[in-house]
Every structure is written in C-alpha cells, then in structure tokens.
C-alpha positions in Angstrom: 16.6 11.4 26.3 13.5 12.0 28.3 14.1 15.8 28.4 14.7 15.7 24.5 11.3 14.1 23.9 9.5 16.5 26.3 11.2 19.5 24.6 10.2 18.1 21.2 6.5 17.7 22.1 6.5 21.2 23.6 8.1 22.8 20.6 5.6 20.9 18.3 2.6 22.3 20.0 1.2 18.9 20.4 -0.1 17.1 23.6 1.1 13.6 24.3 -2.5 12.4 23.8 -2.5 13.7 20.3 0.0 11.1 19.0 -1.4 8.0 17.5 1.8 5.7 17.4 5.3 5.8 18.6 7.5 3.4 16.5 10.8 2.8 18.3 13.8 1.6 16.1 17.6 1.1 16.5 19.3 -1.0 18.8 18.7 1.4 21.8 14.9 0.7 21.5 15.8 -2.7 23.1 17.0 -0.9 26.3 14.1 -1.1 28.9 14.8 2.4 30.4 14.7 3.9 26.9 11.3 2.1 26.2 10.0 3.2 29.3 10.3 7.0 28.6 8.0 6.5 25.6 5.6 4.2 27.5 5.4 6.8 30.4 4.5 9.7 28.0 2.3 7.9 25.4 1.1 4.8 26.9 2.0 1.0 26.4 -0.7 0.7 23.6 0.8 3.3 21.3 4.4 2.1 21.6 5.6 -0.2 19.0 8.6 -1.3 17.0 10.0 -3.6 14.4 13.1 -4.7 12.5 15.0 -2.6 15.1 18.4 -3.7 13.9 17.8 -3.2 10.3 15.2 -0.5 9.8 17.7 2.5 10.4 20.1 1.0 7.7 17.0 0.4 5.3 15.8 4.0 5.8 19.2 5.4 4.9 19.6 3.2 1.9 16.3 4.4 0.7 17.1 8.1 1.3 20.4 7.6 -0.7 18.5 6.1 -3.6 16.4 9.2 -3.6 19.4 11.5 -3.2 21.5 9.8 -5.9 19.4 7.8 -8.3 21.3 5.6 -10.7 
C-alpha cells in the first residue's frame, strides 16, 4: 500500500507537502499500520476520517443515483 501511495504521488507530480487533507475511509482505515503509512507521508495533522464503515456504501449509492436516475 505504501508503494502505491508513493507511485500515485510521483505520477501526480504533487509533493506530499502540497496535500491539504487526507481522508481515510473504509474498514482498513482502522488498521494502525495503514494509518501510519499516511501519517508518515502527510503528517498527523492532515490525516482524518469519518463514517469509516458507511462512507464507501454511501458514495456508491450516490454514484448509482447519478448513473441511473429514477
């Protein structure tokens, strides 16, 4: 996962310091080692989260509503 984050940042052309906020979501955001990857790269003050167990499902539902309006 750390390598993926590093490759993404490299391919984006952005520096880690240019990122204002990192929002972790999903159940894996509760895994200390996963959170530490982002803290190490972006800093504790930039890493946040919320509704970790429902935000993915909510996002999918919102996207489905856009894709297939009733």
